[in-house]
C-alpha positions as CSV (number, residue, x, y, z in Angstrom):
1,X,0.4,6.3,-1.4
2,X,2.0,8.5,-4.0
3,X,1.9,12.3,-4.1
4,X,-0.8,12.5,-6.8
5,X,-3.0,10.2,-5.1
6,X,-2.6,12.0,-1.7
7,X,-3.7,15.2,-3.5
8,X,-6.7,13.5,-5.1
9,X,-7.7,12.2,-1.8
10,X,-7.3,15.1,0.6
11,X,-7.5,18.3,-1.6
12,X,-10.5,19.8,-2.6
13,X,-11.3,19.1,-6.2
14,X,-11.6,22.8,-7.2
15,X,-8.0,23.3,-5.9
16,X,-6.6,20.1,-7.5
17,X,-5.2,21.5,-10.8
18,X,-3.4,24.3,-9.0
19,X,-2.0,21.8,-6.4
20,X,-0.8,19.5,-9.3
21,X,1.1,22.6,-10.7
22,X,2.6,23.3,-7.3
23,X,3.6,19.5,-6.8
24,X,5.4,19.7,-10.1
25,X,7.5,22.7,-9.1
26,X,8.7,20.8,-6.1
27,X,6.5,21.9,-3.3
28,X,5.6,19.1,-0.7
29,X,2.3,17.7,-0.8
30,X,1.8,18.4,2.9
31,X,2.1,22.1,2.4
32,X,-0.2,22.1,-0.8
33,X,-3.0,20.0,1.4
34,X,-2.2,22.2,4.4
35,X,-2.4,19.7,7.2
36,X,-1.0,16.2,8.1
37,X,-2.2,13.5,10.5
38,X,0.1,13.1,13.4
39,X,-0.4,10.6,16.1
40,X,-4.2,10.9,15.5
41,X,-4.3,14.7,15.6
42,X,-5.0,16.9,12.5
43,X,-2.1,19.3,12.2
44,X,-2.0,22.3,9.9
45,X,1.4,23.1,8.3
46,X,3.0,25.7,6.2
47,X,6.5,26.9,5.2
48,X,6.7,28.3,8.7
49,X,7.0,24.9,10.3
50,X,8.7,21.6,9.7
51,X,6.6,18.7,8.2
52,X,6.1,16.3,11.1
53,X,7.8,13.1,10.3
54,X,6.8,9.4,11.1
55,X,9.8,9.2,13.5
56,X,8.6,11.9,15.6
57,X,5.4,10.0,16.2
58,X,7.7,7.3,17.8
59,X,9.3,9.8,19.8
60,X,5.8,10.7,21.1
61,X,4.7,7.0,21.7
62,X,8.1,6.3,23.7
63,X,7.7,9.2,25.7
64,X,4.1,8.7,26.6
65,X,4.9,5.4,27.8
66,X,7.8,6.5,30.1
67,X,5.8,9.5,31.4
68,X,2.8,7.4,32.2
69,X,4.9,4.9,34.3
70,X,7.0,7.3,36.3
71,X,5.0,10.6,36.6
72,X,1.5,11.8,37.8
73,X,0.3,15.1,36.4
74,X,3.7,15.9,35.0
75,X,4.9,19.3,34.2
76,X,6.4,19.1,30.5
77,X,8.5,21.6,28.6
78,X,8.8,21.3,24.9
79,X,11.7,23.0,23.2
80,X,11.2,24.1,19.6
81,X,7.6,23.1,19.2
82,X,7.1,24.4,15.5
83,X,3.7,23.2,14.5
84,X,2.9,22.1,18.1
85,X,2.6,18.5,16.9
86,X,4.4,17.0,19.7
87,X,2.8,18.9,22.7
88,X,-0.4,18.6,21.2
89,X,-0.1,14.7,20.9
90,X,1.2,14.6,24.4
91,X,-1.7,16.7,25.9
92,X,-4.4,14.4,24.1
93,X,-2.9,11.4,25.7
94,X,-1.8,12.6,29.0
95,X,-4.8,15.0,29.7
96,X,-3.6,15.7,33.2
97,X,-0.2,17.0,32.2
98,X,0.6,20.6,32.3
99,X,2.5,21.5,29.1
100,X,4.6,24.5,28.0
101,X,6.1,24.9,24.6
102,X,8.8,27.2,23.3
103,X,9.9,28.4,19.8
104,X,12.1,31.3,18.7
105,X,10.0,31.5,15.5
106,X,6.9,33.8,16.1
107,X,5.4,32.5,12.9
108,X,5.6,29.0,14.2
109,X,4.3,29.8,17.5
110,X,1.2,31.3,15.6
111,X,0.9,28.1,13.7
112,X,1.0,25.9,16.9
113,X,-1.4,28.1,18.7
114,X,-4.1,27.4,16.0
115,X,-3.4,23.7,15.9
116,X,-3.7,23.5,19.7
117,X,-7.2,25.3,19.5
118,X,-8.2,23.1,16.6
119,X,-7.4,20.0,18.7
120,X,-8.7,21.4,22.0
121,X,-5.4,21.2,23.5
122,X,-4.6,23.4,26.5
123,X,-0.9,24.4,26.0
124,X,1.2,27.5,27.2
125,X,3.1,28.6,24.2
126,X,6.1,31.0,24.6
127,X,8.0,32.6,21.8
128,X,11.5,32.5,23.1
129,X,14.8,31.0,22.8
130,X,15.1,27.5,24.4
131,X,14.8,28.4,28.3
132,X,14.8,32.2,28.1
133,X,12.3,33.7,30.5
134,X,11.3,30.4,31.9
135,X,10.9,30.6,35.6
136,X,9.3,27.2,36.2
137,X,10.6,23.7,37.0
138,X,9.5,20.6,34.8
139,X,9.5,16.8,35.3
140,X,9.9,16.3,31.6
141,X,12.0,18.2,28.7
142,X,11.1,17.0,25.4
143,X,12.5,18.2,22.1
144,X,13.2,17.4,18.3
145,X,15.6,20.3,17.7
146,X,17.4,21.1,14.5
147,X,20.1,18.5,14.2
148,X,21.3,18.6,10.6
149,X,24.9,19.6,10.0
150,X,25.3,22.6,7.8
151,X,27.7,20.6,5.6
152,X,25.2,17.7,5.2
153,X,23.4,17.3,1.9
154,X,19.6,16.8,2.3
155,X,16.9,16.3,-0.4
156,X,16.1,19.2,-2.7
157,X,12.5,19.1,-1.7
158,X,13.4,19.6,1.9
159,X,16.1,22.1,1.4
160,X,14.1,24.2,-1.0
161,X,10.9,24.3,1.1
162,X,11.1,23.6,4.7
163,X,12.4,26.4,7.3
164,X,16.2,26.2,7.9
165,X,16.0,27.3,11.2
166,X,14.2,24.1,12.1
167,X,16.5,22.0,10.3
168,X,20.0,23.0,10.4
169,X,22.5,23.4,13.7
170,X,26.0,24.4,14.3
171,X,28.7,22.0,15.9
172,X,28.1,19.2,13.3
173,X,24.4,19.4,14.3
174,X,25.0,19.0,18.0
175,X,24.6,22.9,19.0
176,X,20.9,22.6,20.3
177,X,21.6,19.3,22.3
178,X,24.4,21.1,24.2
179,X,22.3,24.2,24.8
180,X,19.4,22.1,26.1
181,X,21.5,19.9,28.2
182,X,24.0,22.2,29.8
183,X,21.3,24.4,31.3
184,X,18.7,21.8,32.1
185,X,19.4,21.2,35.7
186,X,18.2,24.9,36.3
187,X,14.6,24.0,35.2
188,X,14.6,20.4,36.0
189,X,12.8,18.9,39.1
190,X,14.7,16.4,41.4
191,X,13.2,13.4,39.3
192,X,13.4,14.0,35.6
193,X,13.1,12.7,32.2
194,X,14.6,14.2,29.0
195,X,13.2,12.9,25.7
196,X,15.2,13.8,22.5
197,X,14.9,13.0,18.7
198,X,18.4,12.8,17.3
199,X,20.2,12.2,14.0
200,X,21.2,8.6,13.5
201,X,24.9,9.1,13.9
202,X,24.7,11.4,16.9
203,X,23.9,9.0,19.8
204,X,27.4,8.8,21.4
205,X,28.1,12.5,20.9
206,X,24.8,13.5,22.8
207,X,25.3,10.9,25.5
208,X,28.8,12.4,26.2
209,X,27.1,15.6,26.4
210,X,24.6,14.6,28.8
211,X,27.2,12.9,31.0
212,X,29.2,16.3,31.0
213,X,26.3,18.3,32.3
214,X,24.2,15.9,34.3
215,X,25.1,13.5,37.1
216,X,23.9,10.0,38.1
217,X,21.7,9.5,35.0
218,X,20.7,6.7,32.9
219,X,20.7,7.0,29.0
220,X,18.7,4.9,26.8
221,X,19.1,5.0,23.0
222,X,16.1,3.7,21.1
223,X,15.9,2.8,17.4
224,X,13.4,4.1,14.9
225,X,11.5,1.6,12.7
226,X,14.2,1.7,10.1
227,X,16.6,0.3,12.6
228,X,18.5,3.5,13.0
229,X,19.5,5.2,16.3
230,X,17.0,8.1,16.7
231,X,15.9,8.6,20.1
232,X,17.6,9.3,23.5
233,X,16.0,9.3,26.8
234,X,17.9,10.6,29.7
235,X,16.5,10.0,33.4
236,X,17.8,10.1,36.9
237,X,15.9,7.1,38.0
238,X,15.6,3.2,37.4
């Protein structure tokens, strides 16, 4: 479905002309409509949060399968929740899970709280930077952090509209992976799983970072539907 057809299907007819003008000016159709479907959940989006991608639905799907197989009533922490789509989808599928979600952006947290309420998902949202102020241990850490290098060219529609704080990271896009992994042992339980969405060229570097900070781990790299390395799962069990 192209963007115009998408607008006609999902935008109120009274708003269509204005929506078409916004589309012509280069605004993403998801922001114009104001919501997206993510893993069966209706997620509100605006310029304070990243637009959820299909790849992130794959992250959720893989993570649910690993969690269901290895944990009962898991404590889960999401880093950089944005719209809250990952945590909400996890909670809807893993009803007995206990989910905390952090984001440094207060505006993003406000959007996530609305989405959680609309989807009847009980999640504890915390406006903080990664693990700051977290005094609990978790079975699972999950994150789709900013991973685009500041030197990397991206589409104008993304660069001009979506929040840069959710897109770009220092150290060739690896900054947040190192921050998450180097301190993860402080908040992980004895048996743990870390689920990460990654840039398609970053698997080797992130695996090296994980091995630097965590002992006796198994690292699994999964490809997205386009055949690109896109997800890393780090666990300390078979």
